[in-house]
C-alpha positions as CSV (number, residue, x, y, z in Angstrom):
1,X,-59.4,6.5,188.6
2,X,-61.7,4.3,186.5
3,X,-64.4,6.3,184.6
4,X,-67.9,6.3,185.9
5,X,-70.0,3.6,184.4
6,X,-73.0,4.7,182.4
7,X,-76.1,2.5,182.0
8,X,-79.4,2.6,180.2
9,X,-82.4,2.4,182.6
10,X,-85.2,3.6,180.4
11,X,-86.2,3.4,176.8
12,X,-89.1,4.5,174.6
13,X,-89.9,4.4,170.9
14,X,-92.5,5.5,168.4
15,X,-92.4,4.2,164.8
16,X,-95.0,3.0,162.4
17,X,-94.2,-0.5,163.7
18,X,-95.5,0.4,167.2
19,X,-95.3,2.9,170.0
20,X,-94.3,0.4,172.7
21,X,-91.1,-1.5,173.2
22,X,-92.9,-4.8,172.9
23,X,-94.8,-4.0,169.7
24,X,-91.6,-2.5,168.2
25,X,-89.6,-5.6,168.9
26,X,-92.3,-8.0,167.7
27,X,-92.6,-6.0,164.4
28,X,-88.8,-6.1,163.9
29,X,-88.6,-9.9,164.6
30,X,-91.5,-10.6,162.3
31,X,-89.7,-8.8,159.5
32,X,-92.5,-6.3,159.0
33,X,-91.9,-3.2,156.9
34,X,-93.0,0.2,158.2
35,X,-92.8,1.7,154.8
36,X,-95.8,2.7,152.8
37,X,-96.9,5.5,150.5
38,X,-96.6,8.9,152.1
39,X,-99.9,10.2,153.3
40,X,-98.7,13.6,154.4
41,X,-97.2,14.3,150.9
42,X,-100.0,12.9,148.8
43,X,-100.9,16.2,147.3
44,X,-97.3,17.6,147.1
45,X,-95.2,17.9,143.9
46,X,-92.5,15.5,145.1
47,X,-90.8,12.8,143.0
48,X,-90.6,10.2,145.8
49,X,-94.0,8.9,147.0
50,X,-92.9,6.5,149.7
51,X,-91.8,6.6,153.3
52,X,-92.6,5.5,156.8
53,X,-95.4,7.8,157.8
54,X,-96.5,8.7,161.3
55,X,-98.6,11.7,160.3
56,X,-101.9,10.0,161.3
57,X,-100.7,9.1,164.8
58,X,-103.4,9.8,167.4
59,X,-101.6,12.1,169.8
60,X,-104.7,12.8,171.9
61,X,-105.4,9.2,172.5
62,X,-101.7,8.6,173.5
63,X,-101.9,11.5,176.0
64,X,-105.1,10.0,177.5
65,X,-103.3,6.7,178.2
66,X,-100.7,8.5,180.3
67,X,-103.2,10.1,182.7
68,X,-103.2,7.2,185.2
69,X,-99.4,6.5,184.8
70,X,-97.9,9.9,185.3
71,X,-97.9,11.9,188.5
72,X,-100.9,14.3,188.4
73,X,-98.7,17.5,188.2
74,X,-96.5,16.0,185.4
75,X,-99.7,14.9,183.5
76,X,-101.0,18.5,183.8
77,X,-97.8,19.8,182.3
78,X,-97.9,17.2,179.5
79,X,-101.5,18.2,178.6
80,X,-100.8,21.9,178.7
81,X,-97.6,21.6,176.7
82,X,-99.0,19.4,174.0
83,X,-101.9,21.8,173.4
84,X,-99.6,24.5,172.3
85,X,-96.5,23.0,170.4
86,X,-96.0,21.7,166.9
87,X,-96.6,18.0,166.1
88,X,-92.9,17.0,166.2
89,X,-92.5,18.5,169.7
90,X,-95.7,16.8,170.8
91,X,-94.2,13.5,169.9
92,X,-91.0,14.4,171.7
93,X,-92.9,15.0,174.9
94,X,-94.7,11.7,174.6
95,X,-91.6,9.6,174.0
96,X,-89.8,11.4,176.8
97,X,-92.5,10.7,179.2
98,X,-92.5,7.1,178.2
99,X,-88.8,6.7,178.8
100,X,-89.1,8.5,182.1
101,X,-91.8,6.1,183.2
102,X,-89.9,3.1,181.9
103,X,-86.9,4.1,184.0
104,X,-89.1,4.2,187.1
105,X,-88.3,7.9,187.7
106,X,-91.9,8.8,188.3
107,X,-91.8,6.6,191.5
108,X,-88.2,7.6,192.5
109,X,-87.6,11.0,191.0
110,X,-84.1,12.0,190.1
111,X,-82.4,15.1,191.6
112,X,-83.7,17.9,189.3
113,X,-80.4,19.6,189.4
114,X,-78.6,16.5,188.1
115,X,-81.0,15.6,185.4
116,X,-80.0,16.7,181.9
117,X,-81.8,16.6,178.5
118,X,-80.0,16.3,175.1
119,X,-81.7,16.2,171.8
120,X,-80.0,14.7,168.8
121,X,-80.9,16.5,165.6
122,X,-81.4,19.9,163.9
123,X,-83.9,21.5,161.6
124,X,-86.4,19.1,163.3
125,X,-89.6,21.1,162.5
126,X,-88.9,21.6,158.9
127,X,-92.5,21.0,157.9
128,X,-93.8,23.4,160.5
129,X,-91.4,26.1,159.2
130,X,-92.5,25.4,155.6
131,X,-96.2,25.6,156.5
132,X,-95.6,28.8,158.4
133,X,-93.8,30.2,155.4
134,X,-96.7,29.4,153.2
135,X,-99.1,31.1,155.6
136,X,-96.9,34.2,155.7
137,X,-97.0,34.6,151.9
138,X,-100.9,34.3,152.0
139,X,-101.5,36.4,155.2
140,X,-98.7,37.5,157.4
141,X,-100.8,38.3,160.4
142,X,-102.2,34.8,160.7
143,X,-98.9,33.0,161.3
144,X,-98.3,31.3,164.6
145,X,-97.2,34.0,167.0
146,X,-94.9,31.5,168.8
147,X,-93.1,30.6,165.6
148,X,-89.9,32.3,166.7
149,X,-89.7,29.9,169.6
150,X,-91.3,26.8,168.2
151,X,-89.1,26.7,165.2
152,X,-85.9,26.3,167.4
153,X,-84.6,22.8,167.9
154,X,-83.8,23.7,171.5
155,X,-87.5,24.0,172.2
156,X,-87.7,20.2,172.2
157,X,-85.2,20.2,175.0
158,X,-86.9,23.1,176.7
159,X,-90.3,21.4,176.6
160,X,-89.0,18.1,177.9
161,X,-87.1,19.9,180.7
162,X,-90.3,21.6,181.7
163,X,-92.3,18.4,181.6
164,X,-89.7,16.4,183.7
165,X,-88.5,19.4,185.7
166,X,-85.0,18.7,184.6
167,X,-82.8,21.6,185.9
168,X,-79.5,20.3,184.6
169,X,-78.0,21.3,181.2
170,X,-80.2,21.0,178.2
171,X,-79.1,21.3,174.6
172,X,-79.1,19.9,171.1
173,X,-76.4,17.9,169.3
174,X,-76.7,18.2,165.5
175,X,-74.8,15.8,163.3
176,X,-77.0,14.8,160.5
177,X,-77.7,11.0,160.5
178,X,-75.1,10.5,163.3
179,X,-77.0,13.0,165.6
180,X,-78.4,10.3,167.9
181,X,-75.0,8.7,168.6
182,X,-73.4,12.1,169.1
183,X,-76.1,13.0,171.6
184,X,-75.4,9.7,173.4
185,X,-71.7,10.6,173.5
186,X,-72.5,14.0,175.1
187,X,-74.8,12.2,177.6
188,X,-71.9,9.9,178.7
189,X,-69.7,13.0,179.0
190,X,-72.3,14.7,181.2
191,X,-72.4,11.8,183.6
192,X,-68.6,11.1,183.6
193,X,-67.3,14.6,183.7
194,X,-70.0,17.0,184.7
195,X,-71.7,15.6,187.7
196,X,-75.1,14.6,186.1
197,X,-76.8,11.5,187.5
198,X,-79.3,11.1,184.8
199,X,-79.6,12.3,181.1
200,X,-82.6,11.9,178.8
201,X,-81.3,11.5,175.2
202,X,-84.0,12.2,172.7
203,X,-83.9,11.3,169.1
204,X,-86.9,13.3,167.7
205,X,-89.0,12.7,164.7
206,X,-87.7,14.7,161.7
207,X,-90.8,16.4,160.4
208,X,-89.9,16.5,156.8
209,X,-91.2,19.1,154.5
210,X,-92.0,18.5,150.8
211,X,-89.0,20.6,149.9
212,X,-86.8,18.2,151.9
213,X,-88.1,15.2,150.1
214,X,-87.8,16.7,146.7
215,X,-84.3,17.9,147.3
216,X,-83.3,14.3,148.4
217,X,-84.9,13.0,145.3
218,X,-83.0,15.5,143.1
219,X,-79.8,14.6,144.8
220,X,-80.3,10.9,144.0
221,X,-80.1,10.0,147.7
222,X,-83.5,8.3,148.1
223,X,-85.6,5.6,146.4
224,X,-87.6,7.2,143.6
225,X,-90.2,5.6,141.3
226,X,-89.1,2.0,141.1
227,X,-91.0,0.6,144.2
228,X,-94.0,3.2,144.2
229,X,-96.4,0.2,143.9
230,X,-94.6,-1.9,146.4
231,X,-93.3,0.6,148.9
232,X,-92.6,-2.2,151.6
233,X,-89.9,-3.5,149.2
234,X,-88.1,-0.1,148.7
235,X,-85.7,-0.2,151.6
236,X,-83.3,-3.0,150.7
237,X,-79.8,-2.7,152.2
238,X,-77.3,-5.1,150.7
239,X,-79.5,-6.1,147.7
240,X,-78.3,-5.6,144.2
241,X,-81.4,-3.4,143.4
242,X,-81.0,-0.9,146.2
243,X,-81.3,2.6,144.8
244,X,-81.4,4.9,147.8
245,X,-82.6,5.3,151.3
246,X,-86.3,5.6,152.2
247,X,-87.0,8.7,154.5
248,X,-89.0,7.8,157.6
249,X,-90.8,9.2,160.6
250,X,-89.7,7.6,163.9
251,X,-88.3,8.7,167.3
252,X,-87.0,7.3,170.5
253,X,-85.6,8.2,173.9
254,X,-83.0,6.7,176.2
255,X,-82.6,7.4,179.9
256,X,-79.0,7.1,180.9
257,X,-77.8,7.0,184.5
258,X,-74.6,6.7,186.5
259,X,-74.5,3.0,187.5
260,X,-74.1,3.7,191.2
261,X,-77.1,6.0,191.3
262,X,-79.2,3.5,189.3
263,X,-78.2,0.7,191.6
264,X,-78.9,2.6,194.7
265,X,-82.5,3.2,193.7
266,X,-82.9,-0.4,192.4
267,X,-83.4,0.5,188.8
268,X,-83.7,-2.1,186.1
269,X,-80.6,-1.9,183.9
270,X,-81.0,-2.7,180.1
271,X,-77.4,-2.3,179.0
272,X,-74.2,-0.4,179.7
273,X,-72.7,2.2,177.3
274,X,-69.0,1.4,177.1
275,X,-67.9,4.0,174.6
276,X,-69.0,6.3,171.9
277,X,-66.4,7.6,169.4
278,X,-66.8,10.3,166.8
279,X,-64.8,11.6,163.8
280,X,-65.1,13.2,160.4
281,X,-64.1,12.4,156.8
282,X,-62.9,16.0,156.0
283,X,-65.5,16.2,153.2
284,X,-68.8,17.9,153.5
285,X,-70.5,16.0,150.7
286,X,-72.6,12.8,151.2
287,X,-69.8,10.5,149.9
288,X,-69.2,7.5,152.2
289,X,-65.6,7.1,153.2
290,X,-64.5,3.6,154.3
291,X,-61.3,5.0,155.9
292,X,-63.3,7.4,158.1
293,X,-65.6,4.7,159.2
294,X,-62.7,2.4,160.0
295,X,-61.0,5.1,162.2
296,X,-64.1,5.7,164.2
297,X,-65.0,2.0,164.7
298,X,-61.4,1.3,165.8
299,X,-61.5,4.3,168.1
300,X,-64.7,3.2,169.7
301,X,-63.3,-0.3,170.4
302,X,-60.2,1.1,171.8
303,X,-62.1,3.4,174.2
304,X,-64.3,0.5,175.2
305,X,-61.4,-1.7,176.1
306,X,-62.6,-4.5,174.0
307,X,-60.9,-6.6,171.3
308,X,-62.6,-6.9,167.9
309,X,-63.3,-10.6,168.5
310,X,-65.3,-9.7,171.6
311,X,-68.0,-8.1,169.5
312,X,-71.0,-10.3,168.7
313,X,-73.2,-8.0,166.7
314,X,-73.1,-5.0,164.5
315,X,-76.3,-2.9,164.1
316,X,-75.4,-1.5,160.7
317,X,-76.0,2.0,159.4
318,X,-77.0,0.3,156.1
319,X,-79.1,2.9,154.5
320,X,-79.8,1.0,151.2
321,X,-77.6,3.2,149.0
322,X,-75.4,1.6,146.4
323,X,-72.1,3.3,147.7
324,X,-72.9,3.4,151.5
325,X,-73.7,-0.2,152.1
326,X,-70.5,-1.4,150.3
327,X,-68.3,1.1,152.2
328,X,-69.6,0.0,155.5
329,X,-69.1,-3.7,154.8
330,X,-65.6,-3.0,153.6
331,X,-65.0,-1.0,156.8
332,X,-66.3,-3.9,159.0
333,X,-64.0,-6.3,157.3
334,X,-61.0,-4.0,157.8
335,X,-61.7,-3.5,161.5
336,X,-62.7,-7.0,162.4
337,X,-60.5,-9.0,160.1
338,X,-61.3,-12.8,160.1
339,X,-63.8,-12.2,163.0
340,X,-66.0,-10.3,160.6
341,X,-67.1,-13.6,159.2
342,X,-68.3,-14.7,162.7
343,X,-70.3,-11.5,163.3
344,X,-74.0,-11.1,163.0
345,X,-74.8,-7.9,161.2
346,X,-78.4,-6.6,160.5
347,X,-80.0,-3.6,158.9
348,X,-82.9,-2.1,160.8
349,X,-83.5,0.5,158.0
350,X,-84.6,-2.4,155.8
351,X,-87.8,-2.3,157.9
352,X,-87.9,1.1,159.5
353,X,-86.7,3.2,156.6
354,X,-84.2,5.9,157.5
355,X,-85.5,7.9,160.4
356,X,-82.6,10.3,159.8
357,X,-81.5,12.3,162.9
358,X,-83.1,9.9,165.4
359,X,-81.8,6.7,163.5
360,X,-79.0,6.0,166.1
361,X,-81.4,6.2,169.0
362,X,-84.2,4.3,167.5
363,X,-81.9,1.6,166.1
364,X,-79.9,1.4,169.4
365,X,-83.2,0.7,171.3
366,X,-83.9,-2.0,168.6
367,X,-80.3,-3.5,169.2
368,X,-80.7,-3.5,173.0
369,X,-84.0,-5.2,172.9
370,X,-82.6,-7.8,170.6
371,X,-79.6,-8.3,172.9
372,X,-82.0,-8.9,175.8
373,X,-84.1,-11.3,173.8
374,X,-81.1,-13.3,172.3
375,X,-82.7,-13.0,168.9
376,X,-81.7,-10.7,166.0
377,X,-84.2,-9.3,163.5
378,X,-83.9,-10.2,159.8
379,X,-82.5,-7.8,157.1
380,X,-85.4,-7.9,154.7
381,X,-85.8,-7.4,150.9
382,X,-82.5,-9.0,150.1
383,X,-83.8,-10.8,147.0
384,X,-80.3,-11.0,145.5
385,X,-77.4,-10.3,147.7
386,X,-74.7,-8.0,146.4
387,X,-71.9,-10.3,145.4
388,X,-69.3,-8.2,147.4
389,X,-71.3,-8.7,150.6
390,X,-70.1,-12.0,151.9
391,X,-70.8,-11.5,155.7
392,X,-73.7,-12.8,157.7
393,X,-76.3,-9.9,157.3
394,X,-79.2,-12.0,158.8
395,X,-80.7,-12.2,155.3
396,X,-84.5,-12.7,155.3
397,X,-84.8,-14.5,158.7
398,X,-84.4,-13.7,162.4
399,X,-81.6,-15.5,164.1
400,X,-81.2,-16.8,167.6
401,X,-77.8,-15.3,168.7
402,X,-76.4,-14.5,172.2
403,X,-75.0,-10.9,172.2
404,X,-72.8,-9.7,175.0
405,X,-71.3,-6.8,173.2
406,X,-72.6,-4.9,170.2
407,X,-71.6,-2.0,167.9
408,X,-74.0,0.6,166.6
409,X,-72.8,2.4,163.5
410,X,-73.9,5.9,162.4
411,X,-72.5,7.6,159.3
412,X,-74.1,11.0,158.5
413,X,-74.2,13.3,155.6
414,X,-71.1,15.6,155.6
415,X,-68.7,12.8,156.6
416,X,-69.9,12.7,160.2
417,X,-69.2,9.3,161.8
418,X,-70.1,8.2,165.3
419,X,-70.0,4.7,166.7
420,X,-71.2,3.3,170.1
421,X,-70.2,0.1,171.9
422,X,-72.7,-1.4,174.3
423,X,-72.5,-4.2,176.8
424,X,-75.4,-6.5,177.9
425,X,-76.5,-5.8,181.5
426,X,-75.0,-8.1,184.1
427,X,-71.9,-8.9,182.1
């Protein structure tokens, strides 16, 4: 029996480039950088001063815009939940509501018992935990009494399930920077093997603490110092001056459905998820491994039933680290052979920075939007291309390019690799 087909019927995103799909795509195609100097860490003793910052996002205003779009009872739940929970969870609720609306499920509700929620990420509320720890040291009786619940990553899933009245399974999938793709893989499994008709996949904002940023700086993983006066130039995958990734706020959500259920209700279909493959390098350190990346890309293609030459576009992990970018390019060459020179490859992190756990979800939304538009965003800040990189990485300019099939790479700290293969709707 052929496996159930899984399609994307709803999407939502929130990054400094925009909190609507149109604004997000426009910013990407314009080659606009989301990176600036951190506002939330302005007075913190951290060595890295730059990132893509959403800390000033107007949550109250965004909630108000949803009052006329959501069913009254759903809006009441949203307003009540967002009054109580930490900032990162507030944003999770908003992007989940947007994806649910985008899928049309407010008008034709899914069966609550067959609607699941999967959150890709871990240690999501790091800043909230850090702030609570500071408060505890100052005055223990004044800490948030709900801390023991709100600190849990699973509370994002619980709050979204309450908002949408999802009674199917809810859980988290933590896999460092591959978390979003791994959550997507779990969602496909829920639909194909566990009877779910719809799954909300959430890539939450990683609410970084100053300790997180300083640790990344001490590890040598992130851009530090060189571009403090020109933060928009700091994230530069494939450029000879790349020195590390740029941490970023950003989140997104995908609504996946079994194709038959989606078609019966007349849903708009963005794309089809053909396969999501995962594997590990057998090394817990943040050391990119070409062989591990090759294995998982080949596995994803095998599971999708596609030949390498059928892929039109690779949305690269491309973090702007000296070792990571080269490893990925070498892996692409090994997997695709001569076809690698006909591929279009681009680096969303050149504009977005690295949204960490949500990166695969945010960047897959970007890739699907580009697929539908027939135009790929540029990889910016490549002033001098690394001489080893001789593939088409969309350097400096958007490119009209029809995409029927794409690959989204995610390679996380700890040797965690996860790759998805997506087909354009209608093909």
